[in-house]
C-alpha positions as CSV (number, residue, x, y, z in Angstrom):
1,M,49.4,98.9,216.5
2,A,49.8,99.5,212.8
3,A,51.0,96.7,210.6
4,S,54.5,96.9,209.0
5,L,54.5,97.7,205.3
6,G,58.0,96.3,204.8
7,L,59.3,99.7,203.9
8,V,63.0,99.8,203.3
9,I,64.9,103.1,203.1
10,R,67.6,102.9,200.5
11,R,70.6,105.3,200.3
12,P,72.1,106.3,196.9
13,I,75.9,105.9,196.7
14,Y,76.7,109.4,195.5
15,G,79.1,109.6,192.6
16,S,77.9,106.2,191.2
17,A,75.3,107.5,188.7
18,T,75.9,106.4,185.1
19,K,74.3,106.9,181.7
20,T,74.9,104.4,179.0
21,S,73.3,104.3,175.5
22,Y,71.8,101.1,174.0
23,T,70.5,100.1,170.6
24,G,70.0,96.6,169.1
25,T,73.3,96.0,170.8
26,A,73.3,96.0,174.6
27,G,74.8,98.9,176.4
28,S,76.5,98.1,179.7
29,T,77.9,99.8,182.7
30,T,79.3,98.7,186.1
31,V,78.6,99.7,189.7
32,P,80.8,99.0,192.7
33,S,80.9,95.5,194.1
34,Y,79.5,96.6,197.5
35,T,76.3,97.8,195.9
36,A,73.2,96.2,197.5
37,S,70.7,97.2,194.8
38,V,70.5,99.5,191.8
39,L,67.9,102.1,190.8
40,L,67.6,102.1,187.1
41,W,65.4,103.4,184.3
42,C,65.5,103.6,180.5
43,S,64.5,106.4,178.2
44,T,62.8,104.0,175.8
45,A,61.2,100.6,176.3
46,A,64.0,98.1,176.9
47,Y,65.1,94.8,178.4
48,V,67.4,95.1,181.4
49,R,69.7,92.8,183.4
50,V,71.7,93.3,186.6
51,G,74.7,91.0,186.8
52,G,75.3,90.4,183.1
53,T,74.7,91.5,179.5
54,A,71.0,92.1,178.6
55,T,69.2,90.1,175.9
56,T,65.6,90.3,174.7
57,A,64.8,87.4,177.1
58,D,65.5,89.6,180.2
59,L,63.2,91.8,182.2
60,P,61.1,94.1,180.0
61,L,61.0,97.7,181.3
62,P,58.7,100.4,179.9
63,A,60.2,103.8,179.1
64,N,60.8,106.1,182.1
65,A,59.7,103.6,184.7
66,P,62.3,103.5,187.6
67,I,62.8,100.2,189.3
68,I,65.1,99.0,192.1
69,I,66.7,95.6,191.6
70,P,68.8,93.8,194.2
71,T,72.3,92.8,193.1
72,D,73.0,89.6,195.1
73,N,76.7,90.0,194.4
74,T,78.8,87.3,195.9
75,T,82.0,87.6,193.8
76,G,83.4,90.8,195.0
77,A,83.7,92.1,191.4
78,P,82.0,95.2,190.0
79,I,78.4,94.5,188.9
80,T,77.4,94.8,185.3
81,V,74.1,96.6,184.6
82,S,72.9,96.3,181.0
83,A,70.0,97.2,178.7
84,I,69.0,96.4,175.1
85,Q,66.3,98.1,173.1
86,D,62.8,96.9,172.5
87,A,61.9,99.0,169.5
88,S,64.3,101.9,169.5
89,G,67.6,102.9,171.1
90,G,67.8,105.0,174.2
91,N,69.8,105.6,177.4
92,L,70.1,103.5,180.6
93,Y,70.4,105.5,183.8
94,C,71.7,103.7,186.8
95,I,72.4,104.7,190.4
96,A,74.0,102.3,192.9
97,M,72.2,102.0,196.2
98,A,73.3,100.9,199.7
99,D,70.8,99.3,202.1
């Protein structure tokens, strides 16, 4: 019997996609409170945060490198997704995902 690879199929929440610009000032958007995780990527190298406003102390993300991050939302409020530039401004693309 084959070993499990822990594969999880995620479903996008259609109509939830957003595009937000960022510079040396963080750009932020929100996704629905029932979002289990977010698929996001940035057009330039940036720092990202799910659940607050990004700073340069957050997760560094290279340009055009999609990543899925769980939201762990317990408040029932919309979830903030944010990015701030590393060296130059760009766009944060975000899609809410349901598990």
